[in-house]
TORKOL-4160 file (C-alpha; in steps of 0.2 Angstrom, whole numbers, padded with zeros to 4 digits, m for minus):
259
<pt num="1" X="0041" Y="m0115" Z="0723"/>
<pt num="2" X="0057" Y="m0122" Z="0731"/>
<pt num="3" X="0058" Y="m0118" Z="0750"/>
<pt num="4" X="0070" Y="m0104" Z="0753"/>
<pt num="5" X="0073" Y="m0099" Z="0735"/>
<pt num="6" X="0072" Y="m0080" Z="0733"/>
<pt num="7" X="0066" Y="m0072" Z="0717"/>
<pt num="8" X="0080" Y="m0059" Z="0718"/>
<pt num="9" X="0095" Y="m0069" Z="0724"/>
<pt num="10" X="0096" Y="m0086" Z="0716"/>
<pt num="11" X="0103" Y="m0099" Z="0728"/>
<pt num="12" X="0103" Y="m0116" Z="0719"/>
<pt num="13" X="0112" Y="m0129" Z="0729"/>
<pt num="14" X="0129" Y="m0133" Z="0722"/>
<pt num="15" X="0124" Y="m0151" Z="0721"/>
<pt num="16" X="0112" Y="m0146" Z="0707"/>
<pt num="17" X="0125" Y="m0137" Z="0698"/>
<pt num="18" X="0138" Y="m0151" Z="0700"/>
<pt num="19" X="0125" Y="m0163" Z="0692"/>
<pt num="20" X="0121" Y="m0152" Z="0678"/>
<pt num="21" X="0140" Y="m0150" Z="0675"/>
<pt num="22" X="0142" Y="m0169" Z="0675"/>
<pt num="23" X="0127" Y="m0170" Z="0663"/>
<pt num="24" X="0136" Y="m0159" Z="0650"/>
<pt num="25" X="0148" Y="m0174" Z="0647"/>
<pt num="26" X="0134" Y="m0184" Z="0638"/>
<pt num="27" X="0126" Y="m0169" Z="0629"/>
<pt num="28" X="0128" Y="m0177" Z="0612"/>
<pt num="29" X="0125" Y="m0195" Z="0617"/>
<pt num="30" X="0107" Y="m0194" Z="0609"/>
<pt num="31" X="0112" Y="m0181" Z="0595"/>
<pt num="32" X="0100" Y="m0182" Z="0581"/>
<pt num="33" X="0094" Y="m0172" Z="0566"/>
<pt num="34" X="0077" Y="m0167" Z="0573"/>
<pt num="35" X="0082" Y="m0160" Z="0590"/>
<pt num="36" X="0101" Y="m0161" Z="0589"/>
<pt num="37" X="0107" Y="m0158" Z="0607"/>
<pt num="38" X="0089" Y="m0156" Z="0613"/>
<pt num="39" X="0088" Y="m0173" Z="0622"/>
<pt num="40" X="0105" Y="m0171" Z="0630"/>
<pt num="41" X="0101" Y="m0153" Z="0636"/>
<pt num="42" X="0085" Y="m0160" Z="0644"/>
<pt num="43" X="0095" Y="m0174" Z="0652"/>
<pt num="44" X="0109" Y="m0162" Z="0658"/>
<pt num="45" X="0096" Y="m0150" Z="0666"/>
<pt num="46" X="0086" Y="m0164" Z="0674"/>
<pt num="47" X="0093" Y="m0160" Z="0691"/>
<pt num="48" X="0085" Y="m0142" Z="0690"/>
<pt num="49" X="0068" Y="m0150" Z="0688"/>
<pt num="50" X="0067" Y="m0150" Z="0707"/>
<pt num="51" X="0063" Y="m0132" Z="0706"/>
<pt num="52" X="0046" Y="m0137" Z="0700"/>
<pt num="53" X="0038" Y="m0149" Z="0713"/>
<pt num="54" X="0021" Y="m0151" Z="0703"/>
<pt num="55" X="0020" Y="m0165" Z="0690"/>
<pt num="56" X="0013" Y="m0153" Z="0677"/>
<pt num="57" X="0026" Y="m0140" Z="0679"/>
<pt num="58" X="0040" Y="m0154" Z="0678"/>
<pt num="59" X="0032" Y="m0160" Z="0662"/>
<pt num="60" X="0032" Y="m0142" Z="0655"/>
<pt num="61" X="0050" Y="m0140" Z="0661"/>
<pt num="62" X="0056" Y="m0155" Z="0650"/>
<pt num="63" X="0046" Y="m0150" Z="0635"/>
<pt num="64" X="0055" Y="m0133" Z="0636"/>
<pt num="65" X="0072" Y="m0141" Z="0635"/>
<pt num="66" X="0068" Y="m0155" Z="0623"/>
<pt num="67" X="0067" Y="m0142" Z="0609"/>
<pt num="68" X="0080" Y="m0141" Z="0595"/>
<pt num="69" X="0097" Y="m0134" Z="0602"/>
<pt num="70" X="0114" Y="m0135" Z="0595"/>
<pt num="71" X="0131" Y="m0127" Z="0600"/>
<pt num="72" X="0149" Y="m0131" Z="0603"/>
<pt num="73" X="0148" Y="m0145" Z="0617"/>
<pt num="74" X="0161" Y="m0136" Z="0628"/>
<pt num="75" X="0152" Y="m0119" Z="0626"/>
<pt num="76" X="0135" Y="m0126" Z="0632"/>
<pt num="77" X="0141" Y="m0125" Z="0650"/>
<pt num="78" X="0139" Y="m0107" Z="0652"/>
<pt num="79" X="0122" Y="m0107" Z="0643"/>
<pt num="80" X="0115" Y="m0121" Z="0654"/>
<pt num="81" X="0121" Y="m0112" Z="0670"/>
<pt num="82" X="0112" Y="m0097" Z="0665"/>
<pt num="83" X="0096" Y="m0107" Z="0661"/>
<pt num="84" X="0097" Y="m0115" Z="0678"/>
<pt num="85" X="0097" Y="m0098" Z="0686"/>
<pt num="86" X="0082" Y="m0092" Z="0675"/>
<pt num="87" X="0072" Y="m0108" Z="0679"/>
<pt num="88" X="0075" Y="m0105" Z="0698"/>
<pt num="89" X="0070" Y="m0087" Z="0697"/>
<pt num="90" X="0054" Y="m0092" Z="0687"/>
<pt num="91" X="0050" Y="m0106" Z="0700"/>
<pt num="92" X="0052" Y="m0093" Z="0714"/>
<pt num="93" X="0039" Y="m0081" Z="0706"/>
<pt num="94" X="0048" Y="m0071" Z="0693"/>
<pt num="95" X="0036" Y="m0075" Z="0679"/>
<pt num="96" X="0045" Y="m0066" Z="0665"/>
<pt num="97" X="0060" Y="m0076" Z="0668"/>
<pt num="98" X="0052" Y="m0091" Z="0661"/>
<pt num="99" X="0049" Y="m0083" Z="0644"/>
<pt num="100" X="0067" Y="m0078" Z="0643"/>
<pt num="101" X="0073" Y="m0096" Z="0644"/>
<pt num="102" X="0070" Y="m0100" Z="0626"/>
<pt num="103" X="0076" Y="m0083" Z="0620"/>
<pt num="104" X="0092" Y="m0085" Z="0629"/>
<pt num="105" X="0096" Y="m0102" Z="0622"/>
<pt num="106" X="0091" Y="m0097" Z="0604"/>
<pt num="107" X="0101" Y="m0081" Z="0604"/>
<pt num="108" X="0117" Y="m0088" Z="0611"/>
<pt num="109" X="0118" Y="m0106" Z="0603"/>
<pt num="110" X="0125" Y="m0099" Z="0587"/>
<pt num="111" X="0138" Y="m0086" Z="0593"/>
<pt num="112" X="0144" Y="m0098" Z="0607"/>
<pt num="113" X="0146" Y="m0112" Z="0594"/>
<pt num="114" X="0157" Y="m0101" Z="0583"/>
<pt num="115" X="0168" Y="m0095" Z="0598"/>
<pt num="116" X="0170" Y="m0113" Z="0604"/>
<pt num="117" X="0174" Y="m0120" Z="0586"/>
<pt num="118" X="0187" Y="m0106" Z="0584"/>
<pt num="119" X="0195" Y="m0109" Z="0601"/>
<pt num="120" X="0194" Y="m0128" Z="0603"/>
<pt num="121" X="0192" Y="m0137" Z="0586"/>
<pt num="122" X="0203" Y="m0125" Z="0576"/>
<pt num="123" X="0215" Y="m0121" Z="0590"/>
<pt num="124" X="0217" Y="m0130" Z="0606"/>
<pt num="125" X="0214" Y="m0148" Z="0599"/>
<pt num="126" X="0226" Y="m0147" Z="0585"/>
<pt num="127" X="0239" Y="m0138" Z="0595"/>
<pt num="128" X="0238" Y="m0151" Z="0609"/>
<pt num="129" X="0238" Y="m0165" Z="0596"/>
<pt num="130" X="0254" Y="m0158" Z="0588"/>
<pt num="131" X="0263" Y="m0157" Z="0604"/>
<pt num="132" X="0256" Y="m0174" Z="0610"/>
<pt num="133" X="0262" Y="m0182" Z="0594"/>
<pt num="134" X="0279" Y="m0174" Z="0596"/>
<pt num="135" X="0281" Y="m0181" Z="0613"/>
<pt num="136" X="0274" Y="m0198" Z="0608"/>
<pt num="137" X="0288" Y="m0200" Z="0596"/>
<pt num="138" X="0301" Y="m0197" Z="0610"/>
<pt num="139" X="0292" Y="m0204" Z="0625"/>
<pt num="140" X="0278" Y="m0215" Z="0619"/>
<pt num="141" X="0262" Y="m0215" Z="0630"/>
<pt num="142" X="0267" Y="m0199" Z="0638"/>
<pt num="143" X="0262" Y="m0190" Z="0622"/>
<pt num="144" X="0244" Y="m0196" Z="0624"/>
<pt num="145" X="0244" Y="m0191" Z="0642"/>
<pt num="146" X="0251" Y="m0173" Z="0637"/>
<pt num="147" X="0237" Y="m0172" Z="0624"/>
<pt num="148" X="0223" Y="m0176" Z="0636"/>
<pt num="149" X="0230" Y="m0164" Z="0650"/>
<pt num="150" X="0232" Y="m0149" Z="0638"/>
<pt num="151" X="0215" Y="m0152" Z="0629"/>
<pt num="152" X="0205" Y="m0156" Z="0644"/>
<pt num="153" X="0212" Y="m0142" Z="0654"/>
<pt num="154" X="0203" Y="m0130" Z="0643"/>
<pt num="155" X="0189" Y="m0141" Z="0637"/>
<pt num="156" X="0183" Y="m0147" Z="0654"/>
<pt num="157" X="0185" Y="m0130" Z="0662"/>
<pt num="158" X="0173" Y="m0122" Z="0649"/>
<pt num="159" X="0161" Y="m0137" Z="0648"/>
<pt num="160" X="0159" Y="m0141" Z="0667"/>
<pt num="161" X="0166" Y="m0125" Z="0676"/>
<pt num="162" X="0156" Y="m0115" Z="0663"/>
<pt num="163" X="0140" Y="m0121" Z="0672"/>
<pt num="164" X="0145" Y="m0113" Z="0688"/>
<pt num="165" X="0151" Y="m0097" Z="0679"/>
<pt num="166" X="0135" Y="m0096" Z="0669"/>
<pt num="167" X="0124" Y="m0098" Z="0684"/>
<pt num="168" X="0133" Y="m0083" Z="0693"/>
<pt num="169" X="0132" Y="m0072" Z="0678"/>
<pt num="170" X="0115" Y="m0076" Z="0672"/>
<pt num="171" X="0109" Y="m0067" Z="0657"/>
<pt num="172" X="0125" Y="m0057" Z="0656"/>
<pt num="173" X="0134" Y="m0072" Z="0649"/>
<pt num="174" X="0134" Y="m0065" Z="0632"/>
<pt num="175" X="0148" Y="m0053" Z="0638"/>
<pt num="176" X="0159" Y="m0068" Z="0637"/>
<pt num="177" X="0159" Y="m0066" Z="0618"/>
<pt num="178" X="0167" Y="m0049" Z="0619"/>
<pt num="179" X="0179" Y="m0052" Z="0633"/>
<pt num="180" X="0197" Y="m0048" Z="0630"/>
<pt num="181" X="0202" Y="m0064" Z="0638"/>
<pt num="182" X="0192" Y="m0075" Z="0626"/>
<pt num="183" X="0199" Y="m0065" Z="0611"/>
<pt num="184" X="0217" Y="m0066" Z="0618"/>
<pt num="185" X="0215" Y="m0085" Z="0620"/>
<pt num="186" X="0209" Y="m0088" Z="0603"/>
<pt num="187" X="0222" Y="m0077" Z="0595"/>
<pt num="188" X="0236" Y="m0085" Z="0605"/>
<pt num="189" X="0231" Y="m0103" Z="0602"/>
<pt num="190" X="0229" Y="m0099" Z="0583"/>
<pt num="191" X="0248" Y="m0094" Z="0583"/>
<pt num="192" X="0252" Y="m0110" Z="0594"/>
<pt num="193" X="0245" Y="m0122" Z="0580"/>
<pt num="194" X="0259" Y="m0119" Z="0567"/>
<pt num="195" X="0272" Y="m0118" Z="0580"/>
<pt num="196" X="0267" Y="m0134" Z="0587"/>
<pt num="197" X="0267" Y="m0142" Z="0570"/>
<pt num="198" X="0284" Y="m0135" Z="0567"/>
<pt num="199" X="0290" Y="m0144" Z="0583"/>
<pt num="200" X="0282" Y="m0160" Z="0577"/>
<pt num="201" X="0291" Y="m0158" Z="0560"/>
<pt num="202" X="0307" Y="m0156" Z="0569"/>
<pt num="203" X="0305" Y="m0171" Z="0579"/>
<pt num="204" X="0297" Y="m0182" Z="0566"/>
<pt num="205" X="0309" Y="m0177" Z="0552"/>
<pt num="206" X="0325" Y="m0177" Z="0562"/>
<pt num="207" X="0339" Y="m0190" Z="0560"/>
<pt num="208" X="0344" Y="m0201" Z="0551"/>
<pt num="209" X="0353" Y="m0187" Z="0541"/>
<pt num="210" X="0356" Y="m0187" Z="0522"/>
<pt num="211" X="0338" Y="m0187" Z="0517"/>
<pt num="212" X="0332" Y="m0170" Z="0511"/>
<pt num="213" X="0316" Y="m0176" Z="0504"/>
<pt num="214" X="0306" Y="m0178" Z="0520"/>
<pt num="215" X="0312" Y="m0161" Z="0527"/>
<pt num="216" X="0307" Y="m0152" Z="0511"/>
<pt num="217" X="0290" Y="m0161" Z="0511"/>
<pt num="218" X="0287" Y="m0156" Z="0529"/>
<pt num="219" X="0292" Y="m0138" Z="0525"/>
<pt num="220" X="0281" Y="m0137" Z="0510"/>
<pt num="221" X="0266" Y="m0144" Z="0521"/>
<pt num="222" X="0270" Y="m0130" Z="0534"/>
<pt num="223" X="0271" Y="m0117" Z="0520"/>
<pt num="224" X="0254" Y="m0123" Z="0512"/>
<pt num="225" X="0246" Y="m0123" Z="0530"/>
<pt num="226" X="0252" Y="m0105" Z="0532"/>
<pt num="227" X="0244" Y="m0099" Z="0516"/>
<pt num="228" X="0228" Y="m0108" Z="0519"/>
<pt num="229" X="0227" Y="m0101" Z="0536"/>
<pt num="230" X="0225" Y="m0084" Z="0529"/>
<pt num="231" X="0208" Y="m0088" Z="0522"/>
<pt num="232" X="0197" Y="m0083" Z="0536"/>
<pt num="233" X="0200" Y="m0089" Z="0554"/>
<pt num="234" X="0190" Y="m0104" Z="0557"/>
<pt num="235" X="0189" Y="m0112" Z="0540"/>
<pt num="236" X="0206" Y="m0107" Z="0536"/>
<pt num="237" X="0214" Y="m0114" Z="0552"/>
<pt num="238" X="0205" Y="m0131" Z="0548"/>
<pt num="239" X="0212" Y="m0131" Z="0530"/>
<pt num="240" X="0229" Y="m0126" Z="0537"/>
<pt num="241" X="0229" Y="m0140" Z="0550"/>
<pt num="242" X="0224" Y="m0153" Z="0537"/>
<pt num="243" X="0238" Y="m0148" Z="0525"/>
<pt num="244" X="0250" Y="m0149" Z="0539"/>
<pt num="245" X="0245" Y="m0166" Z="0545"/>
<pt num="246" X="0244" Y="m0174" Z="0528"/>
<pt num="247" X="0261" Y="m0167" Z="0523"/>
<pt num="248" X="0270" Y="m0171" Z="0539"/>
<pt num="249" X="0262" Y="m0189" Z="0539"/>
<pt num="250" X="0268" Y="m0191" Z="0521"/>
<pt num="251" X="0285" Y="m0185" Z="0525"/>
<pt num="252" X="0287" Y="m0196" Z="0540"/>
<pt num="253" X="0282" Y="m0211" Z="0530"/>
<pt num="254" X="0294" Y="m0206" Z="0516"/>
<pt num="255" X="0308" Y="m0204" Z="0529"/>
<pt num="256" X="0306" Y="m0221" Z="0537"/>
<pt num="257" X="0303" Y="m0230" Z="0520"/>
<pt num="258" X="0285" Y="m0234" Z="0524"/>
<pt num="259" X="0276" Y="m0239" Z="0508"/>
């Protein structure tokens, strides 16, 4: 047991949570087919092993977290934060908390993966990419900077800030999936993707005038993307973004005479 830790009121040092948050950045560095993110999870949670001073307890700690685990990398933050809290409670004498650690991870890895894929892979990333590409055409490297700022404002907020949030909420983190804020953000960003693609088309297919082909091809790409986007949210959005990007790239090449 760590001195000063209460079984009823977790008080993990912020330094531990900060190191766990930093560890989420390499969550997939050792991704493999057997354990998937298991090694990355164990490495990220390593600072929390200090709750278990005995060597045998520490070995058991790492064995627990080397098990197969796989979720959206950004959404792992809240789960790992909640796990830190459970480990802390278990080390402080709350025996049942230890049994809830694997159950929490298994119960939430799938739903959190789906939520993260819809919000980030199918929403924030393509939207930021479209906007960044439009700015890159007009202002060069500022487009790349805009993409990094827009994407990471959401990505790092969830991935690293989520550790602190998950620690505070503990086993209540599942409520995030039903929160109006997450639903609103996912819906909003799904609408931003085609709007950002339209902006990119307007910039990329602008002057010189007199060439209707590129504009028609770009419009067709956007229309096809809109149709495909109606086929279920996550997969449909991925299909839509793919159609938009292929069509807009072809239109841009056609406009500039690239063979």
